[in-house]
Structures are given as structure tokens and as C-alpha cells.
N, C-alpha and C positions, 0 to 999 in steps of 0.2 A: 551454530557459532563456535562450538569447541568439540574436540574429539573425545566424546564420552561414551555414548551408546551406539555410535556409528563408526564406520571404518576409517573415514578421513574427515577432517574439517572441510566443509565445502559450502558454497552458496548455490542453491538449486534454482534461484531466479533466472540465471543465465540460460539454464537448460530449457526451462519452460518458454523463455523468450525465443530461443532458437527453434523450438517446436511450434511456435505460434499458438501456444496453449494457454488460455486464461488460467491464472493461478490466484489462490487466496492464501493469506498468511495470518492465521489466528494468533493472537497475542496471549490468550488465557485459555484455561481449560474450558470455561464457559463458551468461549468463541470457537473452540474445536467442535463443539456440538452445534452451535448456531451456524457457523460457516459450513459445516457439513450439510445442513439443510439448504443453505443458500447455494452451495456448490451443486447439489443434485438438481435444484430448480434452474440454476444457471446453465447447466449442461443440457437439460431438456429444452430450454428456451432457445439456446444458440445452436444446438446440434453438435457441440464441441466437447471433447474431453476437457476436464477441468483439473488443474494441478492443485496440490495442497502441500504447503510447507509446514513441517512440524519440527520442533526442537525438543531436547530433553526437558525444557522448562514447561512444556505443555503435555508431554506424554510419559515422562518418568517422574510423575508427581501425583499428588492427590489434592482435590479441592471440592468444596461444596458448590453444587450447580443447581440451576433451576431447570428441571426436566419437564416442565409443563408443555404439552403439545400445542397449547395456545400461546406460547411465549412470543412467537414470531408471526408477523403479518407480512407475507412475501408478496411483493407487488410485481405484476407482469407489466412491463413498460409498453407504451404505444410505439411500436417499431414496425416498419413495413418489411416483412420478410418476403422472399421470392415465392411465386405462386406454387412451385413444386417443392417448397420446404427447404430445410437446411440439413436434413439427415443424409447419411451415406446411403447409396443404393447400388444395386447390381449394375455392372458395366460402367461404373463411374470413371470417366477419363480424368487424369490428373489436372488437365487444363481447367476443367469445370470445377474440380475440387478446390484448386487454388483460388479461382475467382470467387467461389462461394465463401471461402475462408476470409479472404481479404475484404470483400465488399459487403459481407453480411454477418458472418459469425463474430468477428472481432468487434465491429461496430455495435452489434447486438449485445455483446458482453459489456461494453461501456454503458449502453443504455440501461441495462439491468443493474449495474453498479450504482448509477445515479438514482434510479428509481428506488433502490433499497438502501441508499445512504451507506454503502460499504466503505467509502472514503469520506470520513466525517471530521468536522472541526470539534475537537474535544475541549478546546479552550478558545475563546474568542470574546471580543468586546469592542467598544467604540473607539478606543485609543490604540488602534493597531499600528505597531512599529516593527516588531521583531517576530518573524515566523519560524516555526519548527515543523519539519516534515519527517515522519518516521513511520516504521511499520514493525509489527510483530514484537519479538523480544526487545529490540532496540527501543520501541515505543514505550514499553513498560519500564525499561531502564531510564528513559528520559522522564517519564512521569514521576518515578521515585526520586530522580535527581532534583527535580523541581521541589518536591516535598522536603528533601534534605536541605535545600536552600531556603526553606521557610516560605515557599510559594505554593499555596493551594490554588485551585482553579480561579477563584475570584481575585486573589492578590496578583496572580500572574496576568490576568486580563486587565486589571486596573493599571498595571505599569506598561501595557502595550504588547504583551506576549500573546500570540495566537499559535495554535497547535493543530496541524492537520495529520490525522492518523490514517494511514493508507491500509485498507483491508484487501485491495486487489492491486498488487504491484505491477502485474502485467495482464492486459495492456494498461498502461498508466493513462488515466483520464486527464489529458492536457487541459480540457475546459475547466475542470475542477481546480487544477493547479493554478491556472491563470486567474480564476476568480479569487482563490485564496491569496494570491500574491498582490492583488490590487490594493494599493495604499501602504504596502510594507517597504521598509528600508533595506532589510536584510532577511535572508532565509538560511537557517541552519538545517542541513540534512544529516540525520543521525541514522547510520546503518552499519551492520557488521560486514566484514570481509570486503567484497568488491564494491565499487562505486556504481551501483545499479540505479537506484533512485536518483542519486545526485545528477548523473549525466542526463537522465530523462527530464528532471525538473529544469535543468539548464536549457535543454532543447526546447521545452515548452515555452520558456520565457525569452528565448534568444531574439526573436524578431519584434518584441515589444519596443516602443519608443524608449529612449534612455530615461526619460522622466518617469516612466511607469515600470521600469525593470529593476527589481531589487537585486542587490548583490547576493550571490549564492555561495555559501561556504559549506564544508563538510569534512572530508578527509584532511583538507588543508584550509588554513585561514586565508584571508585576502592577500597575505604576503608570501604565501607558499610554505608556511611553517606547518608541520603536522599537528593536527589537533586530536584525532582519534586513530588508534592503531589499526592497521590492516592485517596484522598477524596476531595470533592468539585470541584472547577474548577480552572485551571491556565490559564494565559494569556501571551502575549509577554514579559511583564516585568519579570515574573518568569523564562521564558526561557532564557532571556538575562542575568539574574543573574547567 
């Protein structure tokens, strides 16, 4: 998000998307370890390289973590892979590689993410009105912003707030986004730099009936007024505002 331990401020989600490479975005030091294990298993299952987005908030820091080898139970989804597998092989023509990527590897990544709850609702309740979608550092900023507003998970759920934390920004699971959006009036997408998640959330909801499609805001509000900066860095105070 900011130029601290890297050459330039950048958003690597777009690069992984261009490469059609599934990517994970850990939000905490614990998730760096957990998503590392998920990433290895995701790669083995799909036959694809898996990207990993890290920031100074997760690698230029220290934290207490649970290092138990039994911490995670990784689920292998029920997904029909081609008879000859999904791995690269000698003499592999690019036409076959592309078909294998589009028809199997990326759908298999989505199946893996669902089976292992990589995109999960961290706040939810029966009075759902207002949704928040975020990932990585921005998700932690949002969580702290809610706390600074006096809203713990229970209080937020009681007033109708739901929060979907995205662990795998690409490929974005449109089925999970649609299920999350059901019954909401509005969705706020909180992300740094480019409008990566926001455009994909809008795309996932575009062809829903008007009565079921919530308003989506993020970089701009519904009147086109900027809400979150696209330059520099924002923190919990900006999200709370």
C-alpha cells in the first residue's frame, strides 16, 4: 500500500489477474503462515502457480502465532479434473494449456476456496442491510475502524452490518459474492490503490434483478464523491470517516 520496503507503491492483484494466476492475500502474520499452507495445497490441487500478496504490515513486523501442525484442516473439494490431470507436461501446446487453465485450473481454484472458506463472512446476522467487502490490510483497517466506532462484531451485526473478508481476490468467487449480497441494500468495498475488487463485485451483481441488486460504493460514493484515496495510504481513521 505504501512505498516503505519496496521500490514503488503498487497493487499486485492486477499482475496476477493478467497472468491468470490464483492469488491469496493474507491480512495478518498468522495468515501468512496459514495461507502459505493453503497456497501449497491449492497449487498441488489445481496444477497452477499461486500468487501471494504481502505488505510491510505482515512481513516487516513481529507477532505471536500458532505454529501447530494440526492448526489447519485442509479440504480437498469434490471437483472433476481431466483424466490426464492438470500439470504441465512435455510437448504441451499452448492451445491445450489455455483450455486447461480456463476450463479446469481456475474453476478448481474457486472450488478449493469455497471448500476451505478462504472468503468468509467475519460479521453476519439476521438483520442484514449494509455489506462490507475487503481484503488483506484494508480488511484489518476496516475491522479496526468498526472498533473505533464502538462496533464489535455483535453490535455491528445487530444493526445490520455484514462483512465479507476476501482471502483469494483472484479469481474472485462470484457465487460467494452473490450469496453475500442477497438481502443487502448497499455494499461498501474497501481496498487500497486500484479498484480491483470493486469492479469485480459490480460485475458479479450486474445482471441481478433491480430488486435484489444492492448499490455498490467504494472509491466513490453514490454521487461520485471520493470516499477513499487512490494515492498514498489510508488507515482505519479514513475508513471510519
